[in-house]
C-alpha atoms as an extended CHARMM CRD file, in Angstrom:
* protein
*
       267  EXT
         1         1  MET       CA             -8.0440000000        6.7790000000      -25.4810000000  PROA      1               0.0000000000
         2         2  ASP       CA             -7.0890000000        4.4430000000      -28.1980000000  PROA      2               0.0000000000
         3         3  PHE       CA             -8.1970000000        1.0520000000      -25.8600000000  PROA      3               0.0000000000
         4         4  SER       CA             -9.2530000000       -2.5190000000      -27.3530000000  PROA      4               0.0000000000
         5         5  GLU       CA            -13.5270000000       -4.0730000000      -27.7780000000  PROA      5               0.0000000000
         6         6  GLN       CA            -11.5270000000       -5.9220000000      -24.8730000000  PROA      6               0.0000000000
         7         7  GLN       CA            -10.0220000000       -3.2940000000      -23.0280000000  PROA      7               0.0000000000
         8         8  ILE       CA            -13.4770000000       -1.3740000000      -23.9460000000  PROA      8               0.0000000000
         9         9  ASN       CA            -15.6730000000       -3.8850000000      -22.4370000000  PROA      9               0.0000000000
        10        10  ARG       CA            -13.2110000000       -4.7470000000      -19.3920000000  PROA      10              0.0000000000
        11        11  TYR       CA            -13.4190000000       -1.4360000000      -18.0950000000  PROA      11              0.0000000000
        12        12  ALA       CA            -16.9030000000       -0.2410000000      -18.4870000000  PROA      12              0.0000000000
        13        13  ARG       CA            -18.5440000000        0.1110000000      -15.5710000000  PROA      13              0.0000000000
        14        14  HSD       CA            -14.7750000000        2.9090000000      -14.3640000000  PROA      14              0.0000000000
        15        15  ILE       CA            -14.6700000000        4.6250000000      -17.9130000000  PROA      15              0.0000000000
        16        16  LEU       CA            -19.0940000000        5.4630000000      -17.0410000000  PROA      16              0.0000000000
        17        17  LEU       CA            -17.8350000000        7.2250000000      -14.0980000000  PROA      17              0.0000000000
        18        18  ARG       CA            -17.6890000000       10.6800000000      -14.5550000000  PROA      18              0.0000000000
        19        19  GLU       CA            -14.6890000000       11.1220000000      -11.4370000000  PROA      19              0.0000000000
        20        20  VAL       CA            -12.8500000000        9.0060000000      -14.0450000000  PROA      20              0.0000000000
        21        21  GLY       CA            -13.8270000000        8.0900000000      -17.4440000000  PROA      21              0.0000000000
        22        22  GLY       CA            -11.2510000000        7.4690000000      -20.7220000000  PROA      22              0.0000000000
        23        23  GLU       CA             -9.1810000000        9.4430000000      -19.5320000000  PROA      23              0.0000000000
        24        24  GLY       CA             -8.8730000000        8.4340000000      -15.7930000000  PROA      24              0.0000000000
        25        25  GLN       CA             -8.6950000000        4.3940000000      -17.1850000000  PROA      25              0.0000000000
        26        26  ARG       CA             -5.5630000000        5.3100000000      -19.3830000000  PROA      26              0.0000000000
        27        27  LYS       CA             -3.6240000000        6.6220000000      -16.4290000000  PROA      27              0.0000000000
        28        28  LEU       CA             -4.5820000000        4.1540000000      -14.6530000000  PROA      28              0.0000000000
        29        29  LEU       CA             -3.3940000000        1.8020000000      -16.7840000000  PROA      29              0.0000000000
        30        30  ASP       CA              0.0070000000        4.4920000000      -17.2160000000  PROA      30              0.0000000000
        31        31  ALA       CA              0.9090000000        3.9440000000      -12.9690000000  PROA      31              0.0000000000
        32        32  LYS       CA              2.7970000000        1.6080000000      -11.1700000000  PROA      32              0.0000000000
        33        33  VAL       CA              2.5030000000        0.8970000000       -7.9870000000  PROA      33              0.0000000000
        34        34  LEU       CA              4.5140000000       -0.3940000000       -5.4660000000  PROA      34              0.0000000000
        35        35  VAL       CA              3.2870000000       -3.0990000000       -3.3730000000  PROA      35              0.0000000000
        36        36  VAL       CA              4.9210000000       -3.7280000000        0.1220000000  PROA      36              0.0000000000
        37        37  GLY       CA              4.2210000000       -7.3930000000        1.5970000000  PROA      37              0.0000000000
        38        38  ALA       CA              1.9430000000      -10.2770000000       -0.5520000000  PROA      38              0.0000000000
        39        39  GLY       CA              0.1520000000      -10.9060000000        2.1240000000  PROA      39              0.0000000000
        40        40  GLY       CA             -2.8170000000      -10.1250000000        4.1560000000  PROA      40              0.0000000000
        41        41  LEU       CA             -2.8850000000       -7.1060000000        3.2610000000  PROA      41              0.0000000000
        42        42  GLY       CA             -1.0670000000       -7.1270000000        0.1010000000  PROA      42              0.0000000000
        43        43  SER       CA             -3.0450000000       -9.4240000000       -1.3470000000  PROA      43              0.0000000000
        44        44  PRO       CA             -6.5280000000       -7.7420000000       -1.4620000000  PROA      44              0.0000000000
        45        45  SER       CA             -4.7850000000       -4.7710000000       -2.2170000000  PROA      45              0.0000000000
        46        46  ILE       CA             -2.7840000000       -6.0990000000       -5.6390000000  PROA      46              0.0000000000
        47        47  LEU       CA             -5.4030000000       -8.6510000000       -6.8260000000  PROA      47              0.0000000000
        48        48  TYR       CA             -8.3960000000       -4.8880000000       -6.8370000000  PROA      48              0.0000000000
        49        49  LEU       CA             -5.0940000000       -2.5260000000       -8.1690000000  PROA      49              0.0000000000
        50        50  ALA       CA             -4.7270000000       -5.5320000000      -10.6890000000  PROA      50              0.0000000000
        51        51  ALA       CA             -8.7120000000       -5.9790000000      -11.8110000000  PROA      51              0.0000000000
        52        52  ALA       CA             -8.7680000000       -1.6550000000      -11.9850000000  PROA      52              0.0000000000
        53        53  GLY       CA             -6.4880000000       -1.7370000000      -14.2290000000  PROA      53              0.0000000000
        54        54  VAL       CA             -3.0720000000       -0.8340000000      -12.6820000000  PROA      54              0.0000000000
        55        55  GLY       CA             -0.8640000000       -1.3510000000      -15.3870000000  PROA      55              0.0000000000
        56        56  THR       CA              2.1760000000       -2.1840000000      -13.3300000000  PROA      56              0.0000000000
        57        57  ILE       CA              1.6210000000       -4.0490000000       -9.8410000000  PROA      57              0.0000000000
        58        58  GLY       CA              5.5150000000       -4.4850000000       -8.4710000000  PROA      58              0.0000000000
        59        59  VAL       CA              5.1540000000       -7.1980000000       -5.2150000000  PROA      59              0.0000000000
        60        60  VAL       CA              7.9720000000       -7.1250000000       -2.5590000000  PROA      60              0.0000000000
        61        61  ASP       CA              7.8200000000      -10.0380000000       -0.3020000000  PROA      61              0.0000000000
        62        62  ASP       CA             10.2720000000      -12.1690000000        0.1050000000  PROA      62              0.0000000000
        63        63  ASP       CA              7.5520000000      -14.7400000000        2.0490000000  PROA      63              0.0000000000
        64        64  THR       CA              7.1520000000      -18.8190000000        1.0480000000  PROA      64              0.0000000000
        65        65  VAL       CA              3.1630000000      -19.8290000000        1.2040000000  PROA      65              0.0000000000
        66        66  ASP       CA              2.7250000000      -21.8460000000        4.1720000000  PROA      66              0.0000000000
        67        67  LEU       CA             -0.8060000000      -22.9950000000        5.1630000000  PROA      67              0.0000000000
        68        68  SER       CA             -0.8740000000      -20.5990000000        7.9710000000  PROA      68              0.0000000000
        69        69  ASN       CA             -1.8590000000      -17.9950000000        5.6030000000  PROA      69              0.0000000000
        70        70  LEU       CA             -4.9460000000      -18.8610000000        3.7020000000  PROA      70              0.0000000000
        71        71  GLN       CA             -6.5930000000      -17.5730000000        6.1800000000  PROA      71              0.0000000000
        72        72  ARG       CA             -6.2680000000      -14.1020000000        5.3970000000  PROA      72              0.0000000000
        73        73  GLN       CA             -3.5360000000      -14.0650000000        2.1020000000  PROA      73              0.0000000000
        74        74  VAL       CA             -5.9810000000      -14.5490000000       -0.2210000000  PROA      74              0.0000000000
        75        75  LEU       CA             -3.6590000000      -14.3740000000       -3.3840000000  PROA      75              0.0000000000
        76        76  HSD       CA             -3.1200000000      -17.2330000000       -2.8820000000  PROA      76              0.0000000000
        77        77  GLY       CA             -4.4090000000      -21.4020000000       -3.0630000000  PROA      77              0.0000000000
        78        78  THR       CA             -3.7460000000      -25.1280000000       -1.5230000000  PROA      78              0.0000000000
        79        79  ASP       CA             -1.5480000000      -25.5070000000       -4.6500000000  PROA      79              0.0000000000
        80        80  ASP       CA              0.3920000000      -22.6800000000       -3.7510000000  PROA      80              0.0000000000
        81        81  ILE       CA              2.7640000000      -23.7720000000        0.2060000000  PROA      81              0.0000000000
        82        82  GLY       CA              5.7090000000      -23.8330000000       -0.6340000000  PROA      82              0.0000000000
        83        83  ARG       CA              6.2070000000      -21.1480000000       -3.6550000000  PROA      83              0.0000000000
        84        84  PRO       CA              7.1900000000      -17.6920000000       -3.0510000000  PROA      84              0.0000000000
        85        85  LYS       CA              4.3610000000      -15.4950000000       -2.6270000000  PROA      85              0.0000000000
        86        86  VAL       CA              5.2100000000      -13.1330000000       -4.9050000000  PROA      86              0.0000000000
        87        87  GLU       CA              5.2480000000      -16.0210000000       -7.8530000000  PROA      87              0.0000000000
        88        88  SER       CA              1.9170000000      -16.6550000000       -6.7450000000  PROA      88              0.0000000000
        89        89  ALA       CA              0.7790000000      -12.9850000000       -7.2600000000  PROA      89              0.0000000000
        90        90  ARG       CA              1.1450000000      -12.8540000000       -9.9920000000  PROA      90              0.0000000000
        91        91  GLU       CA              0.5180000000      -15.7200000000      -11.6450000000  PROA      91              0.0000000000
        92        92  ALA       CA             -3.0690000000      -15.0840000000       -9.2830000000  PROA      92              0.0000000000
        93        93  VAL       CA             -2.7770000000      -11.7330000000      -11.7310000000  PROA      93              0.0000000000
        94        94  ALA       CA             -2.7350000000      -13.1650000000      -14.9050000000  PROA      94              0.0000000000
        95        95  ALA       CA             -5.7640000000      -15.0260000000      -14.3710000000  PROA      95              0.0000000000
        96        96  ILE       CA             -7.0350000000      -11.8110000000      -13.0050000000  PROA      96              0.0000000000
        97        97  ASN       CA             -5.7050000000       -9.6010000000      -15.6240000000  PROA      97              0.0000000000
        98        98  PRO       CA             -3.5820000000       -9.7210000000      -18.6390000000  PROA      98              0.0000000000
        99        99  ASP       CA             -3.3640000000       -5.6900000000      -19.2620000000  PROA      99              0.0000000000
       100       100  VAL       CA             -1.1610000000       -5.7710000000      -16.0940000000  PROA      100             0.0000000000
       101       101  GLN       CA              2.4000000000       -6.5170000000      -15.6880000000  PROA      101             0.0000000000
       102       102  ILE       CA              3.5020000000       -7.8920000000      -12.0710000000  PROA      102             0.0000000000
       103       103  VAL       CA              7.2360000000       -6.9470000000      -11.5980000000  PROA      103             0.0000000000
       104       104  ALA       CA              8.3350000000      -10.1030000000       -9.1380000000  PROA      104             0.0000000000
       105       105  HSD       CA             10.9650000000       -8.6520000000       -6.0780000000  PROA      105             0.0000000000
       106       106  ALA       CA             11.9710000000      -11.6700000000       -4.1170000000  PROA      106             0.0000000000
       107       107  GLU       CA             13.7600000000       -9.6620000000       -1.2230000000  PROA      107             0.0000000000
       108       108  ARG       CA             13.4230000000       -7.9240000000        1.2120000000  PROA      108             0.0000000000
       109       109  ILE       CA             13.3820000000       -4.4770000000        1.5260000000  PROA      109             0.0000000000
       110       110  THR       CA             16.6420000000       -2.7710000000        3.0130000000  PROA      110             0.0000000000
       111       111  ALA       CA             17.8880000000        0.4800000000        3.2680000000  PROA      111             0.0000000000
       112       112  ALA       CA             20.6060000000       -0.6830000000        0.7380000000  PROA      112             0.0000000000
       113       113  ASN       CA             18.1950000000       -1.7510000000       -2.0760000000  PROA      113             0.0000000000
       114       114  ALA       CA             15.2330000000        0.9300000000       -0.8010000000  PROA      114             0.0000000000
       115       115  GLU       CA             15.5320000000        3.8840000000       -3.3000000000  PROA      115             0.0000000000
       116       116  ALA       CA             16.8940000000        1.9100000000       -5.9560000000  PROA      116             0.0000000000
       117       117  VAL       CA             13.5510000000       -0.4340000000       -5.2940000000  PROA      117             0.0000000000
       118       118  ILE       CA             10.9710000000        2.3060000000       -3.8850000000  PROA      118             0.0000000000
       119       119  GLY       CA             12.4480000000        5.0160000000       -7.5440000000  PROA      119             0.0000000000
       120       120  ASP       CA             10.8210000000        3.1690000000      -10.0050000000  PROA      120             0.0000000000
       121       121  TYR       CA              6.7890000000        3.8620000000       -8.7970000000  PROA      121             0.0000000000
       122       122  ASP       CA              4.2360000000        6.5500000000       -8.9700000000  PROA      122             0.0000000000
       123       123  ILE       CA              2.5060000000        5.3050000000       -5.5870000000  PROA      123             0.0000000000
       124       124  VAL       CA              3.8890000000        3.3480000000       -2.4610000000  PROA      124             0.0000000000
       125       125  ALA       CA              0.6200000000        0.7830000000       -0.7470000000  PROA      125             0.0000000000
       126       126  ASP       CA              2.4700000000       -0.3410000000        2.3810000000  PROA      126             0.0000000000
       127       127  GLY       CA              0.8040000000       -3.3440000000        3.8960000000  PROA      127             0.0000000000
       128       128  CYS       CA              4.0520000000       -5.2320000000        5.7300000000  PROA      128             0.0000000000
       129       129  ASP       CA              3.5970000000       -6.4240000000        9.2790000000  PROA      129             0.0000000000
       130       130  ASN       CA              6.7850000000       -5.0100000000       11.2190000000  PROA      130             0.0000000000
       131       131  PHE       CA              7.6390000000       -1.5500000000       12.2960000000  PROA      131             0.0000000000
       132       132  ALA       CA             11.1990000000       -1.6200000000       10.4700000000  PROA      132             0.0000000000
       133       133  THR       CA             10.0160000000       -1.7960000000        7.6790000000  PROA      133             0.0000000000
       134       134  ARG       CA              7.2780000000        0.2180000000        7.7360000000  PROA      134             0.0000000000
       135       135  PHE       CA              9.3480000000        2.8370000000        8.4520000000  PROA      135             0.0000000000
       136       136  LEU       CA             11.6160000000        2.7530000000        6.6390000000  PROA      136             0.0000000000
       137       137  VAL       CA              9.3870000000        2.8890000000        3.7100000000  PROA      137             0.0000000000
       138       138  ASN       CA              8.0620000000        6.1910000000        4.9840000000  PROA      138             0.0000000000
       139       139  ASP       CA             11.5510000000        7.4840000000        5.5000000000  PROA      139             0.0000000000
       140       140  THR       CA             12.2190000000        6.1580000000        1.7350000000  PROA      140             0.0000000000
       141       141  CYS       CA              9.3810000000        7.3720000000        0.1930000000  PROA      141             0.0000000000
       142       142  TYR       CA              9.8410000000       11.3120000000        2.0020000000  PROA      142             0.0000000000
       143       143  PHE       CA             13.1000000000       12.1950000000        0.6470000000  PROA      143             0.0000000000
       144       144  LEU       CA             12.3960000000       10.6710000000       -3.0590000000  PROA      144             0.0000000000
       145       145  ASN       CA              8.6080000000       12.2690000000       -2.5190000000  PROA      145             0.0000000000
       146       146  LYS       CA              6.4310000000        8.9360000000       -3.9090000000  PROA      146             0.0000000000
       147       147  THR       CA              2.7620000000        9.3630000000       -2.3150000000  PROA      147             0.0000000000
       148       148  LEU       CA              2.0860000000        6.9410000000        0.7480000000  PROA      148             0.0000000000
       149       149  VAL       CA             -0.5870000000        4.8580000000        1.2750000000  PROA      149             0.0000000000
       150       150  SER       CA             -0.4820000000        3.5180000000        4.6970000000  PROA      150             0.0000000000
       151       151  ALA       CA             -2.2150000000       -0.1720000000        6.6670000000  PROA      151             0.0000000000
       152       152  ALA       CA             -2.0250000000       -1.7510000000        9.3750000000  PROA      152             0.0000000000
       153       153  ILE       CA             -3.5290000000       -4.5460000000       11.1930000000  PROA      153             0.0000000000
       154       154  LEU       CA             -3.9840000000       -6.2940000000       13.9150000000  PROA      154             0.0000000000
       155       155  ARG       CA             -6.4500000000       -9.1450000000       15.1830000000  PROA      155             0.0000000000
       156       156  PHE       CA             -9.6520000000       -7.0840000000       15.3540000000  PROA      156             0.0000000000
       157       157  ASP       CA             -8.3040000000       -3.0340000000       14.7350000000  PROA      157             0.0000000000
       158       158  ALA       CA             -6.8840000000       -1.5440000000       11.5930000000  PROA      158             0.0000000000
       159       159  GLN       CA             -5.9280000000        1.9760000000       10.5080000000  PROA      159             0.0000000000
       160       160  VAL       CA             -5.0870000000        3.1750000000        6.3740000000  PROA      160             0.0000000000
       161       161  ALA       CA             -4.0280000000        6.8290000000        5.9350000000  PROA      161             0.0000000000
       162       162  THR       CA             -2.4840000000        8.1680000000        3.1850000000  PROA      162             0.0000000000
       163       163  TYR       CA              1.6090000000       10.3040000000        3.2700000000  PROA      163             0.0000000000
       164       164  ARG       CA              1.9160000000       12.7730000000        0.8460000000  PROA      164             0.0000000000
       165       165  PRO       CA              4.9140000000       15.3200000000        3.0770000000  PROA      165             0.0000000000
       166       166  PHE       CA              4.8760000000       17.5680000000        0.3170000000  PROA      166             0.0000000000
       167       167  PRO       CA              2.4070000000       19.7990000000       -1.7040000000  PROA      167             0.0000000000
       168       168  GLY       CA             -0.2800000000       17.8340000000       -2.9550000000  PROA      168             0.0000000000
       169       169  PRO       CA             -1.0310000000       17.9290000000       -7.4570000000  PROA      169             0.0000000000
       170       170  ASP       CA             -3.3080000000       20.2930000000       -6.6800000000  PROA      170             0.0000000000
       171       171  GLY       CA             -0.6800000000       22.6480000000       -4.3150000000  PROA      171             0.0000000000
       172       172  GLU       CA             -2.1120000000       21.4010000000       -0.9360000000  PROA      172             0.0000000000
       173       173  ALA       CA             -0.1260000000       22.1870000000        2.0470000000  PROA      173             0.0000000000
       174       174  PRO       CA              1.9010000000       18.8120000000        2.2850000000  PROA      174             0.0000000000
       175       175  GLY       CA              0.6630000000       16.9790000000        4.7360000000  PROA      175             0.0000000000
       176       176  PRO       CA              2.8390000000       14.4550000000        7.8020000000  PROA      176             0.0000000000
       177       177  CYS       CA              4.7420000000       11.4720000000        7.5770000000  PROA      177             0.0000000000
       178       178  TYR       CA              4.2460000000        7.9920000000        9.4070000000  PROA      178             0.0000000000
       179       179  ARG       CA              6.9710000000        9.3940000000       11.7060000000  PROA      179             0.0000000000
       180       180  CYS       CA              5.1200000000       12.2630000000       12.7250000000  PROA      180             0.0000000000
       181       181  ILE       CA              2.5160000000        9.6190000000       13.6750000000  PROA      181             0.0000000000
       182       182  PHE       CA              4.4910000000        7.5460000000       15.3610000000  PROA      182             0.0000000000
       183       183  ARG       CA              8.1300000000        8.4860000000       16.0980000000  PROA      183             0.0000000000
       184       184  GLU       CA              9.6700000000        5.6330000000       15.9040000000  PROA      184             0.0000000000
       185       185  ALA       CA              8.6300000000        1.9320000000       16.7310000000  PROA      185             0.0000000000
       186       186  PRO       CA              8.0570000000        0.2110000000       19.8730000000  PROA      186             0.0000000000
       187       187  PRO       CA             10.1250000000       -1.1710000000       21.1710000000  PROA      187             0.0000000000
       188       188  ASP       CA             10.9080000000       -5.5880000000       20.2120000000  PROA      188             0.0000000000
       189       189  GLY       CA              7.7200000000       -7.7380000000       21.9980000000  PROA      189             0.0000000000
       190       190  GLN       CA              6.3430000000       -4.2900000000       23.4080000000  PROA      190             0.0000000000
       191       191  ILE       CA              3.3410000000       -5.0590000000       20.5340000000  PROA      191             0.0000000000
       192       192  PRO       CA              2.4140000000       -8.4130000000       19.4050000000  PROA      192             0.0000000000
       193       193  THR       CA              2.6210000000       -9.5510000000       15.9520000000  PROA      193             0.0000000000
       194       194  CYS       CA             -0.3340000000      -11.1590000000       14.3900000000  PROA      194             0.0000000000
       195       195  ALA       CA              1.6570000000      -14.8860000000       14.5990000000  PROA      195             0.0000000000
       196       196  GLU       CA              1.1010000000      -13.8800000000       18.1050000000  PROA      196             0.0000000000
       197       197  ALA       CA             -2.3880000000      -12.5130000000       18.6200000000  PROA      197             0.0000000000
       198       198  GLY       CA             -4.0190000000      -13.3270000000       15.7050000000  PROA      198             0.0000000000
       199       199  VAL       CA             -6.3200000000      -11.2330000000       12.9040000000  PROA      199             0.0000000000
       200       200  LEU       CA             -9.3530000000      -12.3370000000       11.2140000000  PROA      200             0.0000000000
       201       201  GLY       CA             -9.0790000000      -12.9520000000        7.9850000000  PROA      201             0.0000000000
       202       202  ALA       CA            -11.6400000000      -11.7600000000        6.3440000000  PROA      202             0.0000000000
       203       203  LEU       CA            -11.0170000000       -7.7630000000        8.0280000000  PROA      203             0.0000000000
       204       204  CYS       CA             -7.6950000000       -8.2800000000        6.1980000000  PROA      204             0.0000000000
       205       205  GLY       CA            -10.0570000000       -8.4610000000        3.3530000000  PROA      205             0.0000000000
       206       206  MET       CA            -12.1630000000       -4.5470000000        4.1450000000  PROA      206             0.0000000000
       207       207  VAL       CA             -8.3530000000       -3.1670000000        4.6620000000  PROA      207             0.0000000000
       208       208  GLY       CA             -6.6890000000       -4.3270000000        1.6120000000  PROA      208             0.0000000000
       209       209  SER       CA             -9.4900000000       -2.9140000000       -0.5600000000  PROA      209             0.0000000000
       210       210  PHE       CA             -9.7140000000        0.2180000000        1.8720000000  PROA      210             0.0000000000
       211       211  GLN       CA             -5.6930000000        0.7550000000        1.1050000000  PROA      211             0.0000000000
       212       212  ALA       CA             -6.1780000000       -0.0070000000       -2.9460000000  PROA      212             0.0000000000
       213       213  THR       CA             -9.2280000000        2.4420000000       -3.2440000000  PROA      213             0.0000000000
       214       214  GLU       CA             -6.8600000000        5.6180000000       -1.8280000000  PROA      214             0.0000000000
       215       215  VAL       CA             -4.3180000000        3.8110000000       -4.0550000000  PROA      215             0.0000000000
       216       216  ILE       CA             -6.8380000000        4.6390000000       -6.9830000000  PROA      216             0.0000000000
       217       217  LYS       CA             -7.9790000000        7.9320000000       -6.3860000000  PROA      217             0.0000000000
       218       218  GLU       CA             -4.5560000000        9.2000000000       -5.2490000000  PROA      218             0.0000000000
       219       219  ILE       CA             -3.6970000000        7.9580000000       -8.7950000000  PROA      219             0.0000000000
       220       220  LEU       CA             -6.8800000000        9.6640000000      -10.9130000000  PROA      220             0.0000000000
       221       221  GLY       CA             -6.6260000000       12.8080000000       -8.5280000000  PROA      221             0.0000000000
       222       222  ILE       CA            -10.2030000000       12.6790000000       -7.4700000000  PROA      222             0.0000000000
       223       223  GLY       CA            -12.1130000000       12.1140000000       -4.1790000000  PROA      223             0.0000000000
       224       224  GLU       CA            -10.7970000000       13.7520000000       -1.2130000000  PROA      224             0.0000000000
       225       225  SER       CA             -7.3740000000       12.3860000000       -0.3880000000  PROA      225             0.0000000000
       226       226  LEU       CA             -6.2080000000       11.1100000000        3.5480000000  PROA      226             0.0000000000
       227       227  ALA       CA             -3.2530000000       12.9680000000        3.3960000000  PROA      227             0.0000000000
       228       228  GLY       CA             -3.6210000000       14.5990000000        6.4760000000  PROA      228             0.0000000000
       229       229  SER       CA             -5.5310000000       12.4210000000        8.3680000000  PROA      229             0.0000000000
       230       230  LEU       CA             -6.1650000000        8.5840000000       10.5470000000  PROA      230             0.0000000000
       231       231  VAL       CA             -8.3270000000        6.0960000000        9.6810000000  PROA      231             0.0000000000
       232       232  VAL       CA             -9.0160000000        3.6560000000       12.4570000000  PROA      232             0.0000000000
       233       233  LEU       CA            -11.4720000000        0.6620000000       12.1420000000  PROA      233             0.0000000000
       234       234  ASP       CA            -13.0490000000       -0.8810000000       15.1790000000  PROA      234             0.0000000000
       235       235  GLY       CA            -14.3690000000       -5.0230000000       13.3090000000  PROA      235             0.0000000000
       236       236  LEU       CA            -15.7680000000       -5.6280000000       16.7270000000  PROA      236             0.0000000000
       237       237  GLY       CA            -16.9940000000       -3.0390000000       17.0140000000  PROA      237             0.0000000000
       238       238  THR       CA            -17.9360000000       -1.8650000000       13.7860000000  PROA      238             0.0000000000
       239       239  THR       CA            -16.9130000000        2.3180000000       13.9090000000  PROA      239             0.0000000000
       240       240  PHE       CA            -14.5340000000        4.0710000000       11.3310000000  PROA      240             0.0000000000
       241       241  ARG       CA            -13.4010000000        7.2720000000       13.2430000000  PROA      241             0.0000000000
       242       242  LYS       CA            -11.8070000000        9.9420000000       11.0360000000  PROA      242             0.0000000000
       243       243  ILE       CA             -8.7660000000       11.6550000000       12.9950000000  PROA      243             0.0000000000
       244       244  ALA       CA             -7.4110000000       14.6550000000       11.5820000000  PROA      244             0.0000000000
       245       245  VAL       CA             -3.0320000000       15.1640000000       11.6120000000  PROA      245             0.0000000000
       246       246  LYS       CA             -1.1510000000       17.4580000000       11.2800000000  PROA      246             0.0000000000
       247       247  PRO       CA              2.5470000000       17.7590000000       10.4820000000  PROA      247             0.0000000000
       248       248  ASP       CA              4.3900000000       17.4620000000       13.9570000000  PROA      248             0.0000000000
       249       249  PRO       CA              7.2110000000       20.9260000000       12.7820000000  PROA      249             0.0000000000
       250       250  GLY       CA              9.4150000000       18.1600000000       15.4660000000  PROA      250             0.0000000000
       251       251  CYS       CA              9.4640000000       15.2840000000       13.1590000000  PROA      251             0.0000000000
       252       252  PRO       CA             13.0730000000       13.8510000000       12.9450000000  PROA      252             0.0000000000
       253       253  LEU       CA             12.2440000000       12.5940000000        9.4560000000  PROA      253             0.0000000000
       254       254  CYS       CA             10.5340000000       16.2460000000        8.4670000000  PROA      254             0.0000000000
       255       255  GLY       CA              9.9670000000       18.9590000000       10.9400000000  PROA      255             0.0000000000
       256       256  ASP       CA             11.5530000000       21.8020000000       10.8820000000  PROA      256             0.0000000000
       257       257  ALA       CA             14.8440000000       20.7200000000       12.3500000000  PROA      257             0.0000000000
       258       258  PRO       CA             15.0740000000       17.0210000000       10.6680000000  PROA      258             0.0000000000
       259       259  THR       CA             17.6990000000       14.2900000000       12.1140000000  PROA      259             0.0000000000
       260       260  ILE       CA             17.2430000000       12.1480000000        9.3860000000  PROA      260             0.0000000000
       261       261  THR       CA             18.5450000000       12.4690000000        6.1300000000  PROA      261             0.0000000000
       262       262  ASP       CA             19.1690000000        9.9080000000        5.2090000000  PROA      262             0.0000000000
       263       263  LEU       CA             18.5670000000        6.3940000000        5.2650000000  PROA      263             0.0000000000
       264       264  SER       CA             22.0840000000        5.5400000000        7.5300000000  PROA      264             0.0000000000
       265       265  VAL       CA             19.5860000000        5.7660000000       10.4850000000  PROA      265             0.0000000000
       266       266  HSD       CA             18.2340000000        2.2950000000        9.6190000000  PROA      266             0.0000000000
       267       267  GLY       CA             21.3930000000        0.6350000000        9.1150000000  PROA      267             0.0000000000
C-alpha cells in the first residue's frame, strides 16, 4: 500500500486486523474528518483519530483554553491556558502523529459558514456543548449528505448516535436524522449546561473515544453502524442502552413533507 517503514511500524496493530489491514489504513490516511468542538468530547476524539492516522482533521472551536477546562479536556495543558484551543489541538496532534494535518477553524459554526466548512470533509464528529450548534450541524450534514457521528454528555450521562439519513454504502435504507429524535431545541434554561450542572471528566474520555471508534468504523465500512440507533450511557449505573430509532415521516427536515428546506431557519 506504499507505506513508509515508519508508517508500517506506527500502524502495525491496525494492519494486523483483518477488518483493517493495509487497505483500511490507507482509507484512514486519506480520510477527512471535521470535529466540532475541541472540548471534553472533542479532545479524546481528536487524539484517537490522530493516533489512528486519519489524514486530515478539521477542528472547529472559537474558544481559548481556561483552567476549568483541564479537568476533562485532555487535548490541552496548563501551559496552554489563554491560547486558542485550535492551536493547542494542532500542537498536541503534531506531537502524536506527524502524518496528520490539522485544519484549524478558529470560529463558531453559523448558518453563514456551515456549508463551506462542513463541505470539505467526509464525516463530521459533533461534540459541541449547545443545542443551536447541534441542530445546525445536523441540518447542514443532511443537506450535504455527510455522515454525522454525534455525542453529548452532562453530569454522569451521555449519548452517542450516528446519523446517516441517506442510503448507506452497501445500499442500506436511510436512517433517522437528529431531528427525528429531538424535534427542536428545548427552551433556553430548561436543560443546564456542563458549566451549570457539572460533568465527570473521565466519562468525557470514554464517550469521546466511543465517538472516535464510530467515526473510524464509518470510514472503514466495518462492523455494525450506529445509524438507526441511539446509545445512552449511565456512568453511575454502569449501563449502556442501545435504542433502535426509525426515521420519522413527520420530521421537519427529512420527513415526507419537510418544512426545513435550507439553513435560513437558523437565522
